[in-house]
Each structure stands twice: as structure tokens, then as C-alpha cells.
C-alpha positions, 0 to 999 in steps of 0.5 A: 663895834665889831663882835668876833665869834671864834669857835672850834671843835673840842674832843668829846672827852675834854673836861671843863677843868682842863679847858679852863686851864687853857683859857687861863693861860691865854687870858693875859695876852688879851689884856693889852690888845689894841681896840679890844673892849672885852673877851669872853671864853665860851664852851659847850662841853655837851656839844664839843664846842669851845671858843670865844667872843671878842668885842672890838672898837673897829673892824680894823682892830679885829682884823689886826688881832686875828691875822694869819699868824694868830689863826695859825696859832689857834689852829695849832693850840686847838683846831682850825677855828670857825671865825664870824664877824658881826656888827654891834650897832647898839 
């Protein structure tokens, strides 16, 4: 399995309710993503950081999902994300 951590800065004045609304808007698009096992939205309002953690069956699935167009869409919606891949051996 491959875990992808995607984080980005959010405005200091961002409130949790507004952020939750943005996340709820996008949740349906993850429901039929090939190879995606689970998606968790994350936020650290006190740190002005938000994003998500995705668990994929294979790296190829993650690469396919987080292609150039998706990163551009995320950048336009939020900011340019910091993307990190991790193996999940167990």
C-alpha cells in the first residue's frame, strides 16, 4: 500500500466550519477513485495547515490520481500542496 500525505497552508482566519464545507464538496469525487482504499481529510487550524491522507493499493493508482491536472486543481482551490508518498508495509 501507498500512503499519500497532501498538506497546504490555509489562511490564519480560516474557520473549521468553512473548511469542512469545502471538504464535503469534494468528498464524492473520491468515492470511485481507482485503487483508493481510504481518504481522510486533516486540518490543524492552530497551525494553519490542512490537507488529506490517502491510502492507495499501489503507487500507480496514486500517481494516476495525483497527476498534473489534479495538483493544478488543488493549487487553484487551496494552494500548492506539499505532497509526500510513504510505503505502508503492514
